[in-house]
C-alpha positions as CSV (number, residue, x, y, z in Angstrom):
1,X,156.5,96.8,-14.5
2,X,158.6,99.2,-16.5
3,X,162.3,98.6,-16.9
4,X,164.5,101.6,-17.3
5,X,168.1,101.4,-18.4
6,X,168.9,102.3,-14.8
7,X,167.1,99.2,-13.5
8,X,168.6,97.0,-16.2
9,X,172.1,98.2,-15.2
10,X,171.3,97.3,-11.6
11,X,170.1,93.8,-12.5
12,X,173.0,93.2,-14.9
13,X,175.6,94.2,-12.3
14,X,174.0,91.8,-9.8
15,X,174.1,89.1,-12.5
16,X,177.8,89.7,-13.1
17,X,178.5,89.5,-9.4
18,X,176.6,86.2,-9.2
19,X,178.5,84.6,-12.1
20,X,181.8,85.9,-10.8
21,X,181.0,84.4,-7.4
22,X,180.3,81.1,-9.0
23,X,183.6,81.1,-10.9
24,X,185.4,82.1,-7.6
25,X,183.7,79.1,-5.9
26,X,185.0,76.8,-8.6
27,X,188.5,78.1,-8.0
28,X,188.2,77.7,-4.3
29,X,187.2,74.1,-4.5
30,X,190.3,73.4,-6.5
31,X,189.0,73.9,-10.0
32,X,190.2,76.2,-12.7
33,X,188.5,79.5,-12.9
34,X,189.0,83.2,-13.7
35,X,187.1,86.4,-13.6
36,X,188.1,89.4,-15.7
37,X,186.4,92.7,-15.1
38,X,185.4,94.3,-18.4
39,X,183.3,97.4,-19.2
40,X,181.1,97.2,-16.1
41,X,180.6,93.4,-16.5
42,X,182.8,90.3,-16.1
43,X,184.2,87.5,-18.2
44,X,184.0,84.3,-16.1
45,X,185.3,80.7,-16.4
46,X,184.6,77.9,-14.0
47,X,185.9,74.8,-15.7
48,X,185.2,72.8,-18.8
49,X,181.6,73.0,-20.0
50,X,180.4,75.0,-17.0
51,X,177.3,77.2,-17.5
52,X,179.3,80.0,-15.7
53,X,181.6,80.3,-18.7
54,X,180.5,83.5,-20.3
55,X,180.7,87.3,-20.4
56,X,177.9,89.0,-18.5
57,X,176.9,92.5,-17.5
58,X,178.3,94.4,-20.5
59,X,176.7,97.5,-21.9
60,X,176.3,99.8,-18.9
61,X,179.9,100.8,-18.2
62,X,181.2,101.8,-21.5
63,X,182.1,99.6,-24.5
64,X,185.0,97.1,-24.2
65,X,188.1,97.9,-26.2
66,X,189.6,95.7,-28.8
67,X,192.5,95.0,-26.4
68,X,190.1,93.9,-23.7
69,X,188.2,91.6,-26.0
70,X,191.5,90.2,-27.3
71,X,192.5,89.3,-23.7
72,X,189.1,87.7,-22.9
73,X,189.0,85.7,-26.1
74,X,192.6,84.5,-25.6
75,X,191.7,83.5,-22.0
76,X,188.7,81.4,-23.1
77,X,190.5,80.1,-26.2
78,X,193.5,78.8,-24.2
79,X,191.0,76.6,-22.4
80,X,189.4,75.4,-25.6
81,X,186.2,77.3,-24.7
82,X,184.2,79.6,-27.0
83,X,183.6,83.1,-25.9
84,X,179.9,83.6,-25.1
85,X,178.5,87.0,-24.4
86,X,175.0,87.6,-22.9
87,X,174.1,91.1,-23.9
88,X,170.9,93.0,-22.7
89,X,168.9,94.6,-25.5
90,X,168.9,97.8,-23.3
91,X,172.7,98.0,-23.4
92,X,174.8,100.2,-25.6
93,X,174.0,99.1,-29.2
94,X,177.5,99.8,-30.3
95,X,178.7,96.7,-28.4
96,X,176.6,94.3,-30.5
97,X,177.9,95.9,-33.7
98,X,181.5,95.5,-32.4
99,X,181.0,91.9,-31.5
100,X,179.5,90.8,-34.8
101,X,182.3,92.6,-36.6
102,X,184.7,90.4,-34.6
103,X,183.0,87.2,-35.8
104,X,180.4,86.7,-33.0
105,X,177.2,85.0,-34.1
106,X,173.8,85.3,-32.6
107,X,172.7,81.8,-31.3
108,X,169.8,82.4,-29.0
109,X,167.9,84.7,-26.6
110,X,166.9,84.6,-22.9
111,X,164.3,86.6,-21.1
112,X,164.8,88.5,-17.9
113,X,161.6,88.9,-15.9
114,X,160.9,90.8,-12.7
115,X,158.3,91.9,-10.2
116,X,158.3,94.4,-7.3
117,X,158.1,93.0,-3.8
118,X,156.1,95.8,-2.3
119,X,152.8,94.0,-2.7
120,X,151.3,91.8,0.0
121,X,152.9,88.3,-0.5
122,X,151.6,85.0,0.8
123,X,153.0,81.5,0.8
124,X,151.1,79.0,-1.4
125,X,150.5,75.5,-0.1
126,X,148.9,73.2,-2.6
127,X,147.4,70.0,-1.1
128,X,150.1,67.7,0.1
129,X,152.9,70.1,-0.8
130,X,155.3,71.7,1.8
131,X,158.3,74.0,1.3
132,X,161.1,74.5,3.9
133,X,164.6,75.8,3.9
134,X,167.3,73.3,3.0
135,X,169.6,71.9,5.7
136,X,173.1,70.4,5.6
137,X,171.6,67.0,6.2
138,X,169.4,67.1,3.1
139,X,171.9,68.8,0.8
140,X,172.7,65.7,-1.4
141,X,169.0,64.8,-1.7
142,X,168.2,68.3,-2.7
143,X,171.0,68.3,-5.2
144,X,169.9,65.0,-6.7
145,X,166.4,66.3,-7.1
146,X,167.5,69.5,-8.8
147,X,169.8,67.7,-11.2
148,X,167.1,65.1,-12.0
149,X,164.6,67.9,-12.7
150,X,167.0,69.8,-15.0
151,X,167.9,66.6,-16.8
152,X,164.2,66.2,-17.8
153,X,163.1,69.8,-18.8
154,X,159.7,70.8,-20.1
155,X,159.8,71.1,-23.8
156,X,157.5,74.1,-24.1
157,X,159.0,77.2,-25.9
158,X,162.3,77.7,-27.6
159,X,164.8,75.0,-27.2
160,X,168.0,75.9,-25.4
161,X,171.2,76.3,-27.4
162,X,173.1,74.5,-24.6
163,X,173.0,71.1,-23.0
164,X,175.0,70.2,-19.9
165,X,175.9,66.7,-18.6
166,X,174.4,65.8,-15.2
167,X,177.8,65.9,-13.5
168,X,178.4,69.4,-14.8
169,X,175.0,70.5,-13.6
170,X,175.7,69.1,-10.2
171,X,179.1,70.8,-9.9
172,X,177.6,74.2,-11.1
173,X,174.8,73.8,-8.6
174,X,177.2,73.3,-5.8
175,X,179.1,76.4,-6.9
176,X,175.9,78.4,-7.0
177,X,175.2,77.5,-3.4
178,X,178.8,78.4,-2.5
179,X,178.2,81.7,-4.2
180,X,175.6,82.6,-1.6
181,X,172.4,81.0,-2.9
182,X,169.8,79.9,-0.2
183,X,168.3,76.5,-0.8
184,X,164.6,75.4,-0.5
185,X,163.2,71.9,-0.5
186,X,159.7,71.0,-1.6
187,X,158.0,67.8,-0.5
188,X,154.9,66.2,-1.8
189,X,153.1,63.8,0.5
190,X,156.3,63.7,2.5
191,X,158.6,62.8,-0.4
192,X,161.2,65.3,-1.7
193,X,159.6,66.5,-4.9
194,X,161.6,69.6,-5.9
195,X,164.3,72.1,-5.0
196,X,165.1,75.7,-5.6
197,X,167.4,78.5,-4.6
198,X,167.6,82.3,-4.4
199,X,170.4,84.8,-3.8
200,X,169.8,88.1,-2.1
201,X,172.2,90.8,-3.3
202,X,171.9,94.6,-3.6
203,X,168.2,94.5,-2.8
204,X,167.6,92.1,-5.6
205,X,166.3,88.5,-5.1
206,X,167.9,86.5,-7.9
207,X,165.9,83.3,-8.4
208,X,168.8,81.1,-9.3
209,X,167.0,77.9,-10.3
210,X,164.1,75.6,-9.5
211,X,163.3,72.1,-10.6
212,X,160.7,69.5,-9.9
213,X,161.2,65.7,-10.1
214,X,159.2,64.4,-13.1
215,X,157.0,62.2,-11.0
216,X,155.7,65.1,-9.0
217,X,155.0,67.6,-11.7
218,X,151.7,69.4,-12.2
219,X,151.0,69.4,-8.5
220,X,151.9,73.0,-7.7
221,X,155.4,72.4,-6.5
222,X,157.0,75.2,-8.6
223,X,154.3,77.6,-7.5
224,X,154.9,76.8,-3.8
225,X,158.7,77.1,-4.2
226,X,158.3,80.5,-6.0
227,X,155.9,81.9,-3.4
228,X,158.2,80.9,-0.5
229,X,161.2,82.6,-2.0
230,X,159.3,85.8,-2.8
231,X,158.0,86.0,0.8
232,X,161.4,85.5,2.2
233,X,163.0,88.0,-0.2
234,X,160.6,90.7,0.9
235,X,161.4,89.9,4.5
236,X,165.1,90.2,3.7
237,X,164.6,93.7,2.4
238,X,164.7,93.1,-1.3
239,X,162.5,95.4,-3.4
240,X,162.6,93.4,-6.7
241,X,162.8,89.7,-7.7
242,X,164.2,88.7,-11.0
243,X,164.4,85.4,-13.0
244,X,165.9,84.4,-16.3
245,X,164.0,82.0,-18.5
246,X,164.1,80.6,-22.0
247,X,161.6,82.4,-24.3
248,X,158.1,81.0,-24.3
249,X,159.1,78.3,-21.7
250,X,156.9,76.8,-19.0
251,X,159.1,78.6,-16.5
252,X,158.3,81.9,-18.1
253,X,154.6,81.0,-18.1
254,X,154.7,80.0,-14.4
255,X,156.4,83.3,-13.2
256,X,154.2,85.5,-15.3
257,X,151.2,83.9,-13.6
258,X,152.8,85.1,-10.3
259,X,153.0,88.7,-11.3
260,X,156.4,88.8,-13.2
261,X,156.7,91.0,-16.2
262,X,159.1,90.7,-19.1
263,X,161.8,93.4,-18.4
264,X,164.2,92.8,-21.2
265,X,165.9,90.2,-23.4
266,X,169.5,89.2,-23.6
267,X,171.0,88.3,-27.0
268,X,173.5,85.4,-26.7
269,X,176.4,85.8,-29.0
270,X,179.2,83.3,-29.4
271,X,182.6,83.3,-31.0
272,X,184.2,79.8,-31.4
273,X,187.5,79.2,-29.9
274,X,190.3,79.6,-32.4
275,X,191.7,76.3,-33.7
276,X,195.4,76.1,-32.8
277,X,197.7,76.1,-35.8
278,X,200.4,73.4,-36.1
């Protein structure tokens, strides 16, 4: 699958909408949050240590001015938070140069993969594994399973530059659901074995996370969760599904086996929060 700058812009705008919706959900539940529109993207904050604390979607709506970056860095800095920018490699290259000149450092990369949904899609049902939509009654069980899965990641590929406490992952996952993600529960021999979510927006199915409990891994749970979401995304009118993974990870390997191609890479650049002077 070829990724033009037009497609990358579409995906990055959807990503900015998603992260902004997560920050808004944090604010609505009584937490501290903000969203600042900037150069076609958004700077978002959803509380201390949240994975939503970042600048996303830059590079397709002009370059941010020094004044805009000053405002964003001050907003993060006043909360003791570094300013993290996720910048697509298909974005305006002048932005990366401007950020490094301001003291941002490259700390990591993440891959964005996608596949069209025009092909015939079928659900996958490994022996003993079943996938169904989540319900209000099983929300806490689903949440516990997802958090447990993320707390015990596969170690294949490049290690993440970030680690989040379990309580932070749980809160962020709740905010993701409040931002419009649809939940899926996977069972293995009747026991809850995994959970996943997807958000449909602007014709894009954003695969917003999936995790399998360690005791149920290597049974096809992830494959079944992925297939179910793709089938439902096509039925909902989406023409493309996208997912973000760590480079060389098991997650990347799994989705490439299901027809996803590497579309582009995001560079993750971070500027530490300024230390207050006394």
